[in-house]
SENUKOL-873893 format. One line per 4 residues: number of its first residue (from 0); for each residue x, y, z of C-alpha. Coordinates in Angstrom, 2 decimals, decimal comma. Example, Ala and Ser with C-alpha at 12.3 -4.5 7.8 and 13.67 -1.06 7.14 Angstrom:
2
0) 12,30/-4,50/7,80 | 13,67/-1,06/7,14
This chain:
268
0) 9,49/-23,27/-14,43 | 12,99/-24,01/-15,47 | 16,43/-23,29/-15,03 | 16,39/-21,12/-18,24
4) 13,53/-19,45/-17,85 | 14,27/-18,58/-14,76 | 17,96/-17,40/-15,58 | 16,32/-15,03/-18,65
8) 13,92/-13,47/-15,93 | 17,16/-13,10/-13,47 | 18,54/-11,19/-16,24 | 15,90/-9,43/-17,83
12) 13,07/-9,11/-14,88 | 11,25/-6,38/-16,73 | 9,88/-8,80/-19,04 | 8,24/-10,58/-16,39
16) 4,00/-11,60/-17,11 | 1,45/-12,86/-15,04 | 2,07/-16,38/-15,81 | 5,71/-16,16/-15,30
20) 4,61/-14,55/-12,22 | 2,24/-17,59/-10,92 | 5,16/-20,02/-12,18 | 7,88/-18,52/-9,53
24) 5,37/-20,02/-6,78 | 6,96/-23,25/-7,47 | 10,00/-21,82/-6,84 | 9,69/-20,47/-3,90
28) 7,39/-23,06/-2,04 | 10,96/-25,47/-2,99 | 13,55/-22,43/-1,95 | 11,91/-20,05/0,53
32) 14,84/-17,97/1,57 | 15,53/-17,33/-1,85 | 15,52/-13,71/-1,93 | 16,27/-13,05/-5,83
36) 12,88/-14,87/-6,71 | 10,89/-12,59/-4,11 | 12,00/-9,66/-5,46 | 11,07/-10,96/-9,09
40) 7,53/-11,94/-8,32 | 7,13/-8,29/-6,50 | 8,19/-6,78/-10,07 | 5,71/-9,43/-11,92
44) 2,63/-8,79/-9,17 | 3,70/-5,31/-9,22 | 3,31/-5,02/-13,46 | 0,04/-7,00/-13,48
48) -1,46/-4,51/-10,60 | -2,18/-7,82/-8,78 | -4,33/-7,72/-5,58 | -1,77/-10,17/-3,74
52) 1,23/-7,25/-4,13 | 0,84/-5,66/-0,73 | 0,54/-8,82/1,11 | 3,24/-10,42/-0,93
56) 5,38/-7,22/-0,49 | 5,18/-8,23/3,68 | 5,98/-11,60/3,30 | 9,22/-10,51/1,69
60) 10,04/-8,01/3,57 | 9,60/-11,39/6,71 | 12,00/-12,90/4,26 | 14,26/-10,02/3,86
64) 17,48/-9,51/5,72 | 17,93/-6,22/5,11 | 14,51/-4,00/4,63 | 16,75/-1,35/3,13
68) 17,54/-2,99/0,25 | 13,98/-4,02/-0,07 | 13,04/-0,60/-0,03 | 15,33/0,48/-2,66
72) 15,06/-2,15/-5,05 | 10,99/-1,55/-4,96 | 11,37/2,28/-5,66 | 13,89/1,49/-8,22
76) 13,00/3,01/-11,78 | 13,91/-0,87/-12,86 | 10,82/-2,20/-10,42 | 8,43/0,95/-11,56
80) 8,99/1,13/-15,42 | 6,74/-1,42/-17,11 | 7,36/-2,18/-20,27 | 4,90/-1,57/-22,83
84) 3,61/-4,24/-25,76 | 3,82/-3,15/-29,23 | 1,03/-2,46/-31,07 | -0,03/-2,93/-34,62
88) 0,15/-0,15/-36,98 | -1,08/0,59/-40,59 | 1,53/-0,03/-42,22 | 2,41/-3,91/-41,09
92) -0,99/-4,05/-42,68 | -0,40/-5,75/-46,58 | -2,98/-3,97/-48,93 | -3,47/-6,09/-51,90
96) -5,47/-3,91/-54,22 | -8,44/-0,77/-53,79 | -11,53/-3,74/-53,10 | -9,36/-4,72/-49,91
100) -8,77/-1,24/-48,57 | -12,54/-0,51/-48,85 | -13,40/-3,81/-47,06 | -10,13/-2,69/-44,46
104) -11,97/0,64/-43,90 | -15,32/-0,82/-43,67 | -14,07/-3,24/-40,41 | -12,38/-0,29/-39,08
108) -15,81/2,27/-39,17 | -17,50/-0,48/-37,74 | -14,67/-1,67/-34,87 | -14,50/2,12/-34,01
112) -18,33/2,42/-33,70 | -19,07/-1,14/-31,96 | -16,22/0,15/-29,40 | -17,45/3,41/-28,56
116) -21,22/1,90/-28,08 | -19,39/-1,00/-25,87 | -17,64/1,61/-23,68 | -21,08/4,01/-23,00
120) -22,51/0,58/-22,31 | -19,63/-0,23/-19,84 | -19,25/3,78/-18,38 | -23,25/3,94/-17,42
124) -22,67/-0,08/-15,45 | -19,61/1,31/-14,13 | -21,72/4,40/-12,65 | -24,68/2,25/-11,47
128) -22,23/-0,57/-9,46 | -19,47/1,66/-8,45 | -18,79/1,33/-4,47 | -16,80/3,14/-1,95
132) -14,18/0,57/-2,33 | -13,52/0,94/-5,90 | -13,09/4,93/-5,62 | -11,07/4,43/-3,12
136) -8,77/2,07/-5,34 | -8,67/-0,52/-1,98 | -6,35/-3,46/-3,11 | -4,50/-2,01/-5,86
140) -0,68/-2,10/-5,42 | 1,11/0,54/-2,79 | 3,51/2,78/-4,91 | 6,10/4,02/-2,52
144) 8,62/6,37/-3,62 | 12,41/6,70/-2,24 | 11,36/9,55/-0,62 | 9,10/8,38/1,59
148) 10,34/5,37/3,81 | 8,16/6,25/6,94 | 4,95/4,89/4,49 | 6,75/1,97/3,91
152) 7,61/1,30/7,58 | 4,07/2,16/8,51 | 2,64/-0,67/5,60 | 5,41/-3,44/7,35
156) 3,14/-2,89/10,73 | 1,27/-5,80/11,58 | -2,48/-4,59/10,71 | -3,78/-7,24/13,49
160) -2,98/-7,65/17,44 | -3,35/-10,99/19,51 | -5,70/-10,75/21,99 | -3,92/-11,34/25,44
164) -4,80/-14,11/27,31 | -5,33/-13,33/31,13 | -4,31/-16,19/33,24 | -4,99/-16,54/37,25
168) -2,66/-15,02/39,42 | -1,13/-17,25/41,95 | -1,25/-16,34/45,61 | 2,49/-15,96/45,48
172) 2,03/-13,37/43,21 | -0,67/-11,39/45,12 | 1,69/-11,17/48,34 | 4,17/-9,36/46,30
176) 1,95/-7,53/44,38 | 0,87/-6,14/48,10 | 4,34/-5,75/48,90 | 5,13/-3,31/46,28
180) 1,64/-1,52/47,21 | 2,70/-0,94/50,71 | 5,95/0,51/49,76 | 3,79/2,98/47,42
184) 1,82/3,90/50,60 | 5,21/4,01/52,97 | 6,95/6,64/50,47 | 3,32/8,91/50,31
188) 3,47/9,07/53,89 | 7,10/10,67/53,76 | 5,37/13,62/52,09 | 8,35/14,11/49,73
192) 8,78/17,39/48,57 | 8,62/18,52/44,63 | 10,72/21,22/43,56 | 8,83/23,78/42,26
196) 9,21/24,80/38,91 | 11,53/27,59/37,43 | 9,26/30,29/36,13 | 11,53/32,17/34,38
200) 12,37/28,42/32,13 | 11,05/28,43/28,89 | 8,45/25,54/27,93 | 8,86/23,86/24,86
204) 5,12/23,16/23,12 | 5,58/19,71/22,25 | 2,59/18,63/21,09 | 2,75/21,49/17,83
208) 6,29/20,11/16,75 | 5,32/16,61/17,55 | 1,61/17,71/15,17 | 4,24/19,70/12,49
212) 6,26/16,81/11,99 | 3,11/14,21/11,20 | 2,15/17,27/8,68 | 5,46/16,99/7,24
216) 5,39/13,17/7,22 | 1,92/12,74/5,48 | 1,61/11,81/1,80 | -0,80/9,97/-0,34
220) 0,84/6,97/0,00 | 0,71/6,94/3,76 | -3,36/7,94/3,75 | -3,96/4,83/0,94
224) -1,19/2,79/3,23 | -4,07/3,55/6,66 | -6,86/2,35/3,71 | -4,98/-0,79/3,35
228) -4,92/-1,32/6,90 | -8,34/-0,76/8,05 | -7,33/2,34/9,94 | -10,16/4,72/8,64
232) -9,98/7,46/11,19 | -6,34/7,91/10,79 | -7,00/7,46/6,95 | -9,66/10,70/6,80
236) -6,93/12,47/9,16 | -4,57/11,92/6,42 | -6,61/13,22/3,89 | -7,58/16,44/6,01
240) -4,05/17,58/6,35 | -3,15/16,90/2,65 | -6,11/18,84/1,88 | -4,15/22,00/3,79
244) -0,85/20,99/2,39 | -2,58/20,95/-1,11 | -5,39/23,15/-1,78 | -5,40/22,48/-5,12
248) -6,58/18,96/-4,68 | -8,89/19,40/-1,91 | -11,49/18,10/-4,11 | -10,16/14,88/-4,93
252) -8,86/14,17/-0,92 | -12,46/15,74/0,17 | -14,17/12,75/-1,98 | -11,98/10,20/-0,60
256) -13,01/11,48/3,05 | -16,83/11,10/1,60 | -16,04/7,58/0,35 | -14,29/6,58/3,72
260) -17,42/7,74/6,00 | -19,32/5,84/3,43 | -17,55/2,81/3,76 | -17,48/2,66/7,57
264) -21,17/2,74/7,72 | -21,39/0,10/5,55 | -18,91/-1,91/7,69 | -20,55/-1,19/11,04
């Protein structure tokens, strides 16, 4: 990609396409901290529904100084909007005489009938090969909105945790640990008094408040984040909460729960 093409994308990021998105890899490899390039590439991956978008979003966040700026960008109308390619209309077709009209009409009718037949065949094949991952749309770009930063922050968390490497404890450290245990034993021997709880004090139900707060934060995007992170139990709980929040979509969420359980069964 030359400087003129890149300058054009900076001015008109909505015109990015798949080849231009791929070409930006060279620029990023040369200038990894060039945040504008990474932002435009995100736009391209999102526009083309690329499976690379979700992981690229995490990588872009790692190179971004202020993640709030990144969040504002991916939830802006400029980022979400997808330009539509103009389609040919009948007015654009040049007709010479009546015979051309007949030939054109036959081509159109044959084309429509062939498309309908192909559509029926494709739909049957899709029914046969459709699996849980397709139903759950796993790998499809996550669409965040400005009203739910919690889902964005959840996606920024690391998916996998590195195992803890335990080393042998030196003898000196063991002695220090034993000294601490001896201090605890002496403290218990002193029989310390605990002040009784005031019966008239008002106790707050912390669990209820916490669960209510979690329910208010629950969105379809967050449930999708759990799916992408392979936190299937969290995703099931999320869709159960969404069934209570949006009963009119209970059938849709119930189907997703069934698909997740089948996915878990197949993974095990």
